[in-house]
C-alpha positions in Angstrom: 142.4 95.9 27.5 144.8 94.2 29.9 143.5 91.5 32.2 142.9 92.6 35.8 145.6 91.1 38.0 144.5 89.3 41.1 145.5 90.8 44.4 147.4 89.1 47.2 145.6 86.3 48.9 142.7 86.4 46.5 143.2 82.8 45.4 143.9 81.3 42.0 141.5 80.9 39.2 139.0 78.0 39.4 140.1 75.1 37.2 138.4 71.9 36.0 139.9 68.8 37.6 140.8 65.9 35.3 138.8 63.5 37.5 135.7 65.7 37.5 134.7 68.7 39.5 136.7 71.8 40.0 139.5 73.1 42.2 141.4 76.3 43.2 144.7 76.9 44.9 144.5 79.3 47.9 147.4 81.3 49.2 147.6 81.7 53.0 150.7 83.9 53.1 154.2 82.7 53.9 155.5 80.2 56.4 157.7 82.3 58.8 160.0 79.3 59.5 160.8 78.4 55.9 159.9 81.6 54.0 157.9 79.5 51.5 154.5 80.3 50.3 151.8 78.5 52.3 149.0 77.2 50.0 146.1 74.8 50.2 143.7 73.5 47.6 139.9 73.5 47.8 137.7 71.1 45.7 134.0 71.0 44.7 131.6 69.6 42.2 130.8 73.0 40.8 132.6 76.3 40.3 130.2 78.0 42.7 131.0 75.5 45.4 134.7 75.9 44.9 134.4 79.7 45.0 132.3 79.6 48.2 134.9 77.4 49.9 137.8 79.5 48.7 136.2 82.8 49.8 135.3 81.4 53.2 138.9 80.1 53.7 140.3 83.5 52.8 138.0 85.3 55.2 138.9 82.9 58.0 142.6 83.4 57.3 142.3 87.2 57.3 140.4 87.1 60.6 143.2 84.9 62.1 140.9 81.9 62.8 142.9 79.6 60.5 146.6 79.2 60.3 148.7 78.4 57.3 148.6 74.6 56.6 152.4 74.3 57.1 151.9 75.2 60.8 149.7 72.2 61.4 151.6 69.0 62.4 149.7 65.8 62.8 150.5 65.9 66.6 149.2 69.4 67.0 146.1 68.6 65.0 145.3 65.4 67.0 145.5 67.5 70.2 143.1 70.1 68.7 140.8 67.4 67.4 140.7 65.5 70.8 139.9 68.8 72.6 137.0 69.4 70.2 135.6 65.9 70.8 135.8 66.1 74.6 132.4 67.7 75.2 130.6 65.3 73.0 131.8 61.9 74.2 132.0 60.0 77.5 135.0 60.2 79.8 135.8 56.6 79.0 135.7 57.1 75.2 137.9 60.2 75.5 140.4 58.2 77.5 140.3 55.5 74.9 140.9 58.0 72.0 143.7 59.8 73.9 145.4 56.6 75.0 145.5 54.8 71.7 146.6 57.8 69.7 149.1 58.8 72.3 150.7 55.3 72.6 150.5 54.1 69.0 151.1 57.1 66.7 154.9 57.6 66.8 156.5 60.9 67.3 158.2 61.0 63.9 154.7 60.8 62.3 153.3 63.4 64.7 156.0 65.9 63.8 155.1 65.7 60.1 153.0 68.4 58.4 149.4 67.3 58.2 149.4 67.8 54.4 152.6 65.7 54.0 151.1 62.5 55.4 150.3 60.1 52.7 148.6 56.7 52.6 152.0 55.0 52.4 153.0 56.5 55.8 149.9 55.0 57.4 150.4 51.6 55.7 153.9 51.6 57.1 152.5 52.5 60.6 150.1 49.5 60.4 153.1 47.3 59.6 155.0 48.6 62.6 152.1 48.3 65.0 151.6 44.7 64.0 155.2 44.0 65.1 154.9 45.7 68.5 155.4 43.3 71.4 153.9 43.7 74.8 155.8 42.8 78.0 153.9 40.5 80.4 153.9 41.6 84.1 156.8 40.3 86.1 156.2 36.9 87.7 157.5 35.6 91.0 159.8 32.6 90.5 160.8 30.7 93.5 164.5 29.9 93.7 164.8 28.4 97.2 162.4 28.0 100.1 163.6 31.4 101.5 164.2 33.5 98.4 161.9 34.7 95.7 163.0 36.6 92.6 161.0 38.5 90.0 161.6 37.4 86.4 160.4 39.7 83.6 158.9 37.6 80.8 158.1 39.1 77.4 155.3 37.4 75.5 155.6 37.6 71.8 152.1 39.0 71.3 151.5 41.5 68.5 149.2 44.4 68.8 145.8 43.0 68.0 144.1 43.8 64.7 141.2 45.1 66.8 143.4 47.6 68.5 145.1 48.6 65.3 141.7 49.1 63.7 140.7 51.5 66.5 143.9 53.5 65.9 143.1 53.9 62.3 139.4 54.6 62.9 140.4 57.6 65.1 143.0 58.8 62.7 140.4 58.6 59.9 138.0 60.7 61.9 140.6 63.3 62.7 141.6 63.6 59.0 137.9 63.9 58.0 137.6 66.9 60.4 140.7 68.4 58.8 139.0 68.1 55.4 136.0 69.9 56.9 138.2 72.7 58.0 139.9 73.0 54.6 143.3 71.9 56.0 143.7 68.9 53.7 141.9 67.8 50.5 142.3 64.0 50.8 141.9 61.6 53.8 145.0 59.4 53.7 143.4 56.9 56.2 140.3 56.4 54.1 140.1 52.8 52.7 142.9 51.4 54.8 142.0 47.9 56.0 143.7 46.4 59.0 143.9 42.6 58.7 144.6 40.0 61.3 147.9 38.2 61.0 148.4 34.4 60.9 149.0 34.3 64.7 145.7 36.1 65.4 143.7 33.9 63.0 145.1 30.8 64.6 144.3 32.2 68.1 140.7 33.0 67.0 140.1 29.4 66.0 140.8 28.2 69.5 140.8 31.5 71.3 139.6 32.8 74.6 136.5 34.4 73.2 135.3 31.2 71.4 132.0 29.7 72.7 132.2 26.8 75.1 130.7 23.4 74.3 127.9 22.2 76.7 130.4 19.9 78.4 132.9 22.7 78.9 130.2 25.1 80.2 128.8 22.7 82.8 132.2 21.5 83.9 133.2 25.1 84.5 129.9 26.0 86.4 130.4 22.9 88.6 134.0 24.0 89.3 132.8 27.6 90.1 129.9 26.6 92.4 131.5 27.8 95.6 133.2 30.9 94.2 131.7 34.3 95.3 131.2 35.3 91.7 129.3 32.1 90.8 125.9 33.9 90.6 127.3 36.5 88.3 128.9 33.9 86.1 125.7 31.8 86.0 123.7 34.9 85.0 126.1 35.7 82.1 125.9 32.1 80.7 122.1 32.2 81.1 121.4 35.6 79.5 124.5 36.2 77.4 125.2 39.5 79.1 128.4 41.6 78.7 130.4 41.6 82.0 129.7 45.2 82.7 125.9 44.7 82.2 125.9 41.7 84.6 127.8 43.6 87.3 125.5 46.6 86.8 122.2 44.6 87.4 120.1 46.1 90.2 117.6 44.3 92.4 114.9 46.8 91.3 115.5 45.7 87.7 114.4 42.1 88.5 110.8 41.0 88.8 110.8 37.6 90.5 107.1 37.1 89.7 107.2 37.6 85.9 110.9 36.8 85.4 111.5 40.2 83.8 115.0 41.6 83.9 115.8 45.1 82.7 119.3 45.9 81.4 119.7 49.6 82.2 123.2 50.3 83.3 126.7 48.8 83.6 129.8 48.8 85.8 133.0 50.1 84.1 136.4 51.4 85.1 136.9 55.2 85.2 139.4 57.7 86.6 138.3 58.8 90.1 140.6 60.9 92.2 143.5 60.1 89.9 142.9 56.3 90.3 141.0 53.8 88.1 138.0 52.6 90.0 134.8 50.7 89.2 131.8 53.1 88.7 128.1 52.6 87.8 127.3 54.1 84.4 123.9 54.6 82.7 125.6 54.7 79.4 125.5 51.3 77.7 127.5 50.1 74.6 124.8 50.6 72.0 121.3 51.9 71.7 120.0 48.3 71.6 121.8 47.4 74.8 119.1 48.9 77.0 116.6 46.0 76.8 114.2 43.8 78.6 114.9 40.1 79.1 113.3 37.2 80.8 115.0 34.8 83.2 114.6 31.1 83.5 113.3 29.5 86.8 116.8 28.2 87.6 118.4 31.6 87.2 115.8 33.2 89.4 116.6 30.6 92.1 120.3 31.5 91.8 119.4 35.2 92.2 117.3 34.5 95.3 120.2 32.6 96.9 122.4 35.6 96.0 119.9 38.0 97.7 120.1 35.9 100.9 123.9 35.9 100.9 124.0 39.7 100.4 121.6 40.3 103.2 123.9 38.3 105.5 126.9 40.5 104.4 124.9 43.7 105.0 123.9 42.6 108.5 127.5 41.8 109.4 128.8 45.2 108.3 125.9 47.3 109.6 126.7 51.0 108.9 129.9 50.2 107.1 127.9 48.6 104.2 127.9 50.6 101.0 124.4 50.5 99.5 124.0 51.0 95.8 121.2 48.6 94.9 123.5 46.2 92.9 123.0 42.5 92.8 126.6 41.5 92.5 128.8 43.3 95.0 131.9 42.7 97.1 131.3 41.8 100.8 131.5 45.5 101.5 128.7 46.3 99.1 130.9 48.1 96.5 130.9 47.3 92.8 133.2 44.7 91.4 136.1 45.6 89.2 135.1 44.0 85.8 138.5 42.6 85.5 137.9 40.5 88.6 135.5 38.4 86.5 138.3 37.4 84.1 140.7 36.8 87.0 138.1 34.5 88.6 137.6 32.6 85.4 141.3 32.1 84.9 141.8 30.9 88.5 138.8 28.5 88.3 139.9 27.0 85.0 143.5 26.6 86.2 142.5 24.9 89.4 140.0 22.6 87.6 142.3 21.9 84.6 139.9 23.4 82.1 140.5 25.4 79.0 140.9 29.0 79.8 138.5 31.6 78.3 137.5 35.2 78.8 134.3 36.5 80.3 133.1 37.4 76.8 133.1 33.7 75.9 130.0 33.3 78.2 128.2 35.7 75.9 129.3 33.8 72.8 128.2 30.5 74.4 124.7 31.8 75.3 124.2 33.2 71.8 125.5 30.2 70.0 123.5 27.8 72.1 120.3 29.7 71.5 120.8 29.7 67.7 121.8 26.0 67.8 118.5 25.2 69.6 116.6 26.8 66.7 115.8 30.2 68.2 115.1 32.9 65.5 118.1 35.0 64.6 116.3 38.3 65.1 115.1 37.2 68.6 118.5 36.2 69.7 119.9 39.4 68.3 117.4 41.4 70.4 118.2 39.4 73.5 121.9 40.1 72.9 121.3 43.8 72.4 123.0 43.9 69.0 122.4 46.7 66.6 121.8 44.3 63.7 121.1 40.5 63.4 124.1 40.3 61.0 126.4 41.0 64.0 124.9 38.1 65.9 125.3 35.7 63.0 128.7 36.8 61.7 130.6 37.4 65.0 128.9 35.4 67.7 127.7 32.1 66.1 130.0 29.2 66.8 129.3 25.9 65.0 130.1 23.1 67.5 131.9 19.9 66.6 128.9 17.7 67.4 126.8 19.8 65.0 129.3 19.0 62.2 129.2 15.4 63.2 125.4 15.3 62.9 125.7 16.9 59.5 128.0 14.1 58.1 126.9 13.4 54.5 127.1 9.8 53.3 127.3 9.2 49.6 126.5 5.5 50.1 123.3 6.3 52.0 122.4 8.9 49.4 122.9 6.4 46.5 120.9 3.7 48.3 117.9 6.1 48.8 118.2 7.1 45.1 118.1 3.4 44.0 115.0 2.7 46.1 113.3 5.8 44.7 114.0 4.7 41.2 112.9 1.1 41.7 
């Protein structure tokens, strides 16, 4: 008896894969542009699993809810994937996803078929992104006493490994969703590791995020004493807060009797009326970021002085004052732009002739100092609001030079002690 011939779009037989499991090719008609047959492949650990996937894919294709794979370019798929993510993530996260994928995934890659993108294409993308240079903002250069010209300076700064990692993190997630929808079988971004180049490694050793020594910290705080943001900077060095957390502190979150301070919100930048503006957000970076801390007596004194200064600003403005309950505000009562903290630090360091650092270095300094003083790792991690103590130890602990000096090992002294012990 002759074998029954499979009908159109019924899929191929289920075959055993050489690496284990099973697979089946599925025909999704013909590509109208090329005239070639459009096929995809489904995989599974068992024949039943492959059959279920194959049948579901064929039903979806017949109902018109899935297009032939050849019609999916990477660019079109990223647009579709971003749209599906929008209801489930914050506005800031969506803007981050859209911006990084839009700026750093080149058009030639976006025009490629989703199925045609291989690991080699993404490795090549990482190499290209590592060579991208950013132009610094134009600077005013005085030529004479009467004339000023703008000189465009280009800094030879490569796209950071952190930014490149984010690009590949988002690409990997988009490819994973494509696998879920049976559009591809293998995620080409899986397993790609983005590494810092020599320039970045050197910058990290002496970089802007590195913790300050005690001498550097106190020299900076002395130089910042009369700056309007001094109370916020003092708070960050004291508690190890992120800049958004510090700027988001409310008076009602501080108990001056017990010293308790609750971290419950942050100030961040968001698009408002087509302009980037600082807003108050109850969404913090991690689940552990919402936490209870305790302030030292000196920090409470700084905050009391801040309260007095703010009351003075409020009285001067009267009805023009913007009330939002924040501790650290402009003289109008509005939230600070978080970038203003970094600008303030840069200006203070420049005027005082100190090493420049970022606002995040205050967090590194507080964490490293607490660990150096013998505080338990798990306690410091909880104070920092980290998800795991390993993050605190691996990424935030700076070993200071004087600690290394104290740990100097003398073979002569060791030998002398050994001789005495054996006598």
